[in-house]
C-alpha positions in Angstrom: 95.4 54.6 55.5 97.4 52.7 52.9 101.2 52.8 53.4 102.3 49.5 51.9 100.9 47.1 49.3 102.0 44.4 46.8 101.7 43.6 43.1 102.9 40.1 42.2 100.4 39.0 39.5 101.9 38.1 36.1 102.1 41.1 33.7 99.6 39.6 31.2 97.1 39.1 34.1 97.5 42.8 35.0 97.1 43.9 31.4 94.0 41.7 31.0 92.3 42.8 34.2 92.8 46.5 33.4 92.2 46.1 29.7 95.2 48.2 28.7 96.9 48.6 25.4 100.3 47.7 26.8 101.6 45.0 29.1 103.6 46.2 32.2 107.3 45.7 32.4 107.1 45.4 36.2 108.7 42.7 38.3 106.8 41.0 41.2 106.8 43.4 44.2 105.9 42.2 47.7 106.6 45.3 49.7 105.8 48.5 47.8 106.4 51.6 49.9 105.9 55.3 49.5 108.4 57.3 47.2 109.0 54.1 45.1 108.1 53.8 41.4 104.6 52.3 41.1 102.4 51.1 38.3 99.2 53.0 37.5 96.5 52.6 34.8 95.2 55.8 33.2 93.9 57.1 29.8 96.5 58.3 27.3 96.0 61.2 24.9 93.9 58.9 22.6 91.7 58.0 25.5 93.1 54.4 25.6 94.1 52.7 28.8 97.8 52.6 29.4 100.0 51.2 32.2 102.8 53.5 33.2 105.2 54.1 36.1 105.0 57.1 38.5 106.3 57.9 42.0 104.1 57.1 45.0 103.7 60.4 46.9 101.7 63.2 45.3 103.3 66.5 44.6 100.7 69.1 43.5 101.6 71.1 40.4 101.7 74.4 42.5 104.5 73.2 44.8 107.6 75.3 44.3 110.2 72.9 45.7 109.4 69.2 46.1 112.4 68.7 48.4 110.7 70.9 50.9 107.2 69.4 50.5 105.9 66.4 52.4 104.6 64.0 49.7 101.1 62.9 50.1 100.6 59.1 49.8 96.9 59.1 50.6 93.9 61.4 50.0 90.8 61.1 52.1 87.8 60.6 49.8 85.5 62.7 52.0 87.6 65.8 51.8 89.6 65.4 48.5 87.0 67.2 46.3 87.7 70.4 48.2 91.3 70.1 49.4 93.7 72.3 47.4 96.2 69.5 47.2 93.8 67.0 45.7 90.8 68.7 44.1 92.3 69.4 40.6 93.7 65.9 40.3 90.4 64.3 41.4 88.6 66.3 38.7 91.1 65.9 35.9 93.8 63.2 36.6 92.3 60.1 38.0 94.0 56.7 37.7 93.8 53.1 38.9 96.5 51.5 41.0 97.0 47.8 40.4 97.5 45.7 43.5 97.2 42.1 44.8 97.0 43.0 48.5 97.6 45.8 51.0 99.0 45.7 54.5 98.0 46.9 58.0 99.6 46.5 61.4 98.6 45.7 64.9 100.6 45.8 68.1 102.9 48.2 69.9 106.0 49.8 68.4 108.8 47.4 68.4 106.4 44.4 68.2 104.2 45.3 65.2 102.3 42.4 63.6 101.7 42.9 59.8 98.5 41.6 58.2 98.0 41.0 54.5 94.5 42.0 53.2 93.4 40.6 49.8 90.4 39.6 47.8 89.1 36.2 48.9 89.4 35.0 45.3 93.0 36.2 44.8 94.3 38.0 41.8 94.8 41.7 41.0 92.4 44.4 42.0 92.3 48.2 41.7 92.8 51.1 44.1 91.3 54.4 43.1 94.0 57.0 42.7 94.9 60.4 41.4 98.1 61.6 39.7 99.9 64.9 39.1 102.6 66.2 36.7 105.0 68.5 38.4 107.4 70.6 36.3 110.2 72.7 37.7 111.5 76.0 36.3 114.6 74.1 35.0 112.4 71.8 32.9 112.7 68.8 35.4 109.5 66.7 35.6 108.0 64.3 38.2 104.8 62.3 37.8 103.4 61.2 41.2 100.3 59.6 42.6 98.2 59.2 45.8 95.7 56.5 46.8 92.2 57.5 47.8 91.1 56.2 51.2 87.6 55.7 52.7 86.2 54.5 56.0 87.0 50.9 56.8 84.4 48.2 56.1 83.7 45.7 58.9 86.5 43.4 57.8 89.3 46.0 57.8 87.9 47.8 60.8 89.4 45.0 63.0 92.8 46.4 62.1 92.3 50.1 61.2 89.6 52.7 60.8 90.6 53.5 57.2 91.1 51.5 54.0 92.1 52.2 50.4 89.3 52.9 47.9 88.8 49.6 46.0 87.0 49.9 42.6 85.3 47.1 40.8 86.0 46.6 37.1 82.6 47.9 36.1 83.6 51.3 37.7 86.9 51.6 35.8 85.4 53.5 32.9 83.7 56.1 35.0 86.7 56.6 37.2 89.1 57.1 34.4 86.9 59.4 32.3 87.9 62.9 33.3 86.4 64.7 30.4 83.5 66.2 32.4 86.1 68.1 34.5 84.3 67.4 37.7 84.3 64.8 40.5 80.5 64.6 40.7 80.2 61.4 38.8 82.8 59.5 40.9 81.7 60.6 44.4 79.2 57.7 44.6 82.0 55.3 43.9 84.1 56.4 46.9 82.6 54.0 49.4 84.1 51.1 51.4 84.4 47.7 49.7 81.8 45.1 50.5 82.5 43.4 53.8 82.7 39.9 52.2 85.2 40.9 49.5 88.4 40.7 51.6 90.3 38.3 53.8 93.0 39.0 56.4 96.2 36.9 56.9 98.8 37.6 59.5 102.2 37.4 57.8 105.9 37.5 58.5 107.3 40.4 60.7 110.0 40.6 58.0 107.5 42.9 56.2 108.1 45.5 58.9 111.3 46.6 57.2 110.3 48.4 53.9 113.7 47.4 52.5 112.9 43.7 52.6 111.4 42.1 49.5 110.4 38.7 48.3 107.6 36.0 48.6 108.7 35.0 52.2 107.2 38.3 53.4 103.8 36.9 52.7 104.3 33.6 54.6 101.2 33.2 56.8 101.5 33.3 60.6 97.8 32.9 61.2 94.7 33.3 59.1 91.9 35.4 60.5 88.6 34.3 59.1 86.0 37.1 59.0 
């Protein structure tokens, strides 16, 4: 499961990490939530990497009325190749989702404790994602995305049994290249991140409200060393 994450790295750092032709015009975001505009990296019509904004919450192209459809924020990697909602996008419309961290919660309702999960070395990293282009009969268009999830590694399993698919830079080319029209080449990439990649930091309960924003949301409460 991945229901909240952040992207606060400087735009040039994001452009450099993803090796895109353009630099994102995207302010620091500490509490990115579903249905909001989010940044993705994908290949343009010239097969060059570009950064663009889409909405978080996948709407498959076959949906008749998005207002009556529950948007899909995550896609389970184990079943995405066969699920009608995800299989076409996994074959033909894969993307990378820039992030600096993601969040998980422990505790009971009303007393949820948020935890920030990030690479030990800091800086941006990439979720594996898929995107769709929905077009209505009146010509209206919506581009949306979902984040792939996998079983949690030993680090994240202390908080949750699922985690977002995290891709290393040497896998970006394979993930983005949809020319074969199949998911066969990327299935081996859909595995948990190495146990030693990530660290967990308990952060401010202000994060519990998705309307809150700002660096104070990531103020440490306690660091869990794993």
